C-alpha positions in Angstrom: -5.8 1.0 -5.1 -6.0 -2.1 -3.1 -7.3 -4.0 -6.3 -4.3 -2.5 -8.3 -2.0 -4.0 -5.6 -3.5 -7.5 -5.6 -3.4 -7.8 -9.4 -0.1 -6.2 -9.5 1.3 -8.9 -6.9 -0.2 -11.6 -9.0 1.8 -10.2 -11.9 5.0 -10.2 -9.9 4.5 -13.6 -8.7 4.0 -15.1 -12.4 6.4 -14.7 -15.4 5.5 -11.7 -17.7 8.5 -11.1 -19.4 12.3 -10.9 -19.2 12.7 -7.4 -17.8 9.4 -7.2 -16.1 10.3 -6.5 -12.6 8.4 -4.4 -9.8 9.5 -1.0 -11.3 8.9 -1.9 -14.8 5.4 -3.4 -14.0 4.7 -0.2 -12.2 5.6 2.0 -15.1 3.5 -0.1 -17.6 0.4 0.1 -15.4 1.1 4.1 -15.0 1.4 4.4 -18.5 -1.7 2.6 -19.3 -3.7 4.2 -16.6 -2.5 7.6 -17.9 -3.9 7.0 -21.6 -6.9 5.5 -20.2 -7.8 8.6 -17.9 -6.9 11.4 -20.4 -10.0 11.0 -22.5 -12.3 10.6 -19.4 -10.7 13.6 -17.7 -11.0 15.8 -21.0 -14.7 14.7 -21.5 -15.7 15.2 -18.1 -13.5 18.2 -16.5 -12.6 20.1 -19.5 -14.6 23.3 -18.6 -13.7 23.0 -14.9 -10.1 22.5 -15.6 -9.8 25.4 -17.8 -11.8 27.9 -15.4 -9.6 26.7 -12.5 -6.3 27.1 -14.6 -7.5 30.6 -15.5 -8.3 31.6 -11.9 -5.1 30.3 -10.6 -2.8 32.0 -13.3 -4.8 35.2 -14.3 -6.3 38.1 -12.4 -6.0 39.5 -9.1 -6.6 36.5 -7.4 -3.7 34.5 -9.5 -1.6 32.3 -7.2 1.3 32.0 -9.7 2.2 32.3 -13.4 1.3 29.5 -16.0 4.8 28.6 -16.1 5.2 28.0 -12.2 1.8 26.2 -12.1 3.1 23.7 -15.0 6.4 23.3 -12.9 4.3 22.8 -9.7 2.2 20.2 -11.5 5.2 18.2 -12.9 6.9 18.4 -9.4 3.8 17.0 -7.7 3.4 14.2 -10.3 6.7 13.2 -10.3 6.9 13.0 -6.2 3.7 11.1 -6.6 5.1 8.8 -9.2 8.2 8.0 -7.0 5.9 7.3 -4.0 4.0 4.8 -5.7 7.2 3.3 -7.2 8.4 2.8 -3.8 5.1 1.4 -2.9 5.4 -1.3 -5.7 9.0 -2.1 -4.7 7.7 -2.8 -1.1 4.7 -4.8 -2.6 7.3 -7.1 -4.4 8.5 -8.0 -0.9 5.3 -8.1 1.1 1.8 -9.3 1.2 -0.8 -6.8 -0.3 -2.8 -6.8 3.0 0.1 -5.9 5.1 1.1 -3.1 2.4 -2.5 -1.7 2.8 -2.3 -1.7 6.5 1.3 0.1 6.3 -0.4 2.6 4.0 -3.1 3.3 6.2 -0.9 3.6 9.1 1.2 6.0 7.0 -1.9 8.0 6.4 -2.6 8.3 10.1 0.8 9.2 11.0 0.7 12.0 8.4 -2.5 13.1 10.0 -1.0 13.3 13.4 2.3 15.0 12.4 0.3 17.6 10.8 -1.7 18.2 13.9 1.4 18.3 15.9 3.7 20.3 13.7 1.3 22.7 11.7 -1.4 22.9 15.0 -4.1 21.7 12.3 -7.6 21.5 14.0 -8.9 18.0 14.2 -12.7 17.5 13.5 -14.6 14.9 15.3 -14.8 12.8 12.3 -11.0 12.9 11.5 -10.5 11.8 15.2 -12.8 9.1 14.8 -11.1 8.0 11.5 -7.5 8.3 13.1 -8.8 6.1 16.1 -10.1 3.4 13.7 -7.2 3.5 11.8 -4.8 3.0 14.7 -7.0 0.2 16.2 -7.2 -1.6 13.0 -3.4 -1.3 12.7 -3.0 -2.7 16.2 -5.6 -5.4 15.8 -3.8 -6.6 12.5 -0.6 -6.6 14.1 -1.6 -8.4 16.9 -3.4 -11.1 14.8 -0.5 -11.6 12.6 2.0 -11.9 15.4 -0.3 -14.4 17.2 -0.6 -16.6 13.9 3.1 -16.3 13.4 3.9 -17.6 16.9 1.5 -20.5 16.3 3.1 -21.6 12.7 6.5 -21.5 14.6 5.4 -23.7 17.2 3.7 -26.3 14.8 7.0 -26.1 12.9 8.9 -26.7 16.0 6.7 -29.8 17.1 7.0 -31.2 13.4 10.7 -31.0 13.5 11.1 -32.7 17.1 8.7 -35.3 15.9 10.8 -36.1 12.9 14.0 -36.1 15.3 12.6 -38.8 17.6 12.1 -41.0 14.6 9.7 -43.7 13.8 8.3 -45.9 16.8 9.6 -43.7 19.6 6.7 -42.7 21.9 4.7 -45.8 20.8 4.1 -48.6 23.1 4.4 -52.0 21.8 1.6 -54.5 22.7 3.1 -57.6 24.0 1.0 -60.7 24.3 1.1 -63.4 26.6 2.2 -66.7 25.5 
């Protein structure tokens, strides 16, 4: 996903075509990946996919009918597509690393919310992962803030130096005659 974001950001920054904005770029990438993944999925997952479909729709352990399962898969795919389209819109406005950090924080937030709302138990591994995620976001934010402040100070120093004009602040050497 990170590589896709970096490559897509490169495409957004250069001219690809007249109507190729972030939304259209995402649509093209999604359609291309769909057609690239279908043959691989059919070859590698065909027997398991058919077996799981049958278990989910037929028999005493059936979860739902085939029509309901098709609707659920389409709805899930639509929401996943819309989530990623919003990500592409955000990517067109921010740096890919910032987007990746935000995405990590979103995942940590979802985990914490699921613990608080649904009372899901947290394994030690999930707790450590959440701690690392939150710490990483904190370090990234503090580092970014530090460098933004440094850039502002350097820009302000450059502006004040230009305002003083040439020769100001320099001592002229005077020789004795």
